[in-house]
C-alpha positions as CSV (number, residue, x, y, z in Angstrom):
1,M,62.8,-4.0,-39.4
2,P,63.0,-2.6,-35.7
3,I,65.1,-4.7,-33.4
4,F,62.2,-6.1,-31.3
5,L,60.7,-7.7,-34.6
6,L,63.6,-9.2,-35.6
7,R,64.4,-10.6,-32.4
8,S,61.2,-12.3,-32.3
9,V,61.7,-13.6,-35.6
10,L,65.2,-15.1,-34.6
11,S,64.0,-16.7,-31.6
12,C,60.8,-18.3,-33.5
13,A,63.2,-19.3,-36.4
14,I,65.5,-21.0,-33.7
15,K,62.8,-22.4,-31.3
16,L,61.3,-23.9,-35.2
17,G,65.0,-25.2,-35.7
18,M,65.3,-26.7,-32.6
19,E,62.2,-28.6,-32.8
20,A,63.5,-29.8,-36.2
21,K,66.7,-31.2,-34.5
22,K,64.3,-33.0,-31.9
23,I,61.9,-34.9,-34.9
24,T,64.7,-35.6,-37.2
25,R,66.9,-37.3,-33.8
26,E,63.5,-39.3,-33.5
27,L,63.0,-40.3,-37.0
28,K,66.5,-41.6,-37.1
29,K,65.8,-44.0,-34.4
30,V,62.8,-45.0,-37.1
31,G,64.6,-45.5,-40.3
32,G,65.6,-41.4,-41.0
33,V,64.4,-39.4,-43.1
34,K,65.1,-41.1,-46.2
35,S,62.6,-44.1,-45.2
36,I,60.1,-41.8,-44.8
37,A,61.1,-40.4,-48.0
38,Q,61.3,-43.8,-49.5
39,K,57.5,-44.9,-48.1
40,L,55.6,-42.0,-49.1
41,G,57.4,-41.7,-53.5
42,V,59.0,-38.6,-52.2
43,K,62.7,-37.0,-52.0
44,Q,64.5,-36.7,-49.1
45,P,64.8,-33.0,-49.2
46,T,61.3,-32.7,-49.7
47,V,60.5,-34.3,-46.1
48,S,63.2,-32.1,-44.3
49,Q,61.4,-29.1,-45.7
50,V,58.4,-30.4,-43.9
51,I,60.4,-30.7,-41.0
52,H,62.0,-27.4,-40.7
53,G,58.2,-25.7,-41.8
54,I,59.2,-24.9,-45.5
55,R,56.8,-26.8,-47.3
56,P,53.6,-27.6,-44.9
57,N,52.6,-30.7,-46.4
58,P,49.9,-32.4,-44.8
59,R,50.3,-35.7,-45.9
60,I,53.9,-36.0,-45.2
61,R,53.3,-34.2,-41.8
62,E,51.1,-36.9,-40.9
63,A,53.7,-39.4,-41.6
64,I,56.5,-38.4,-40.0
65,A,54.2,-37.8,-37.1
66,Q,52.9,-41.4,-37.2
67,S,56.5,-42.8,-37.3
68,I,57.6,-41.1,-34.2
69,N,54.6,-41.7,-32.2
70,K,53.5,-38.5,-32.0
71,Q,50.6,-36.0,-33.1
72,V,50.8,-33.4,-35.8
73,S,50.0,-30.4,-33.4
74,D,52.5,-31.6,-30.5
75,L,54.9,-31.5,-33.5
76,W,54.1,-28.2,-35.4
77,P,51.8,-26.7,-32.8
78,E,51.8,-23.1,-34.6
79,Q,50.5,-24.7,-38.2
80,E,48.3,-27.0,-37.1
81,E,46.1,-28.6,-39.7
82,S,42.4,-27.9,-40.3
């Protein structure tokens, strides 16, 4: 992989990781990942994967966004829902 492409990929990964940390921090104020997982009947790792962009699940994204009073597109702008 060319170095310029690698830098771009790493830059995106770092940005996404920082956003994931912000989302997680905001969720902690309203009960955390565990609370969302319990409310939706899914496991905590599933919610974490959605937060980190690994598993783009619209239902979980919407629940996360609602719980912290944000729009889904504010949290995951590069992966807007259709």
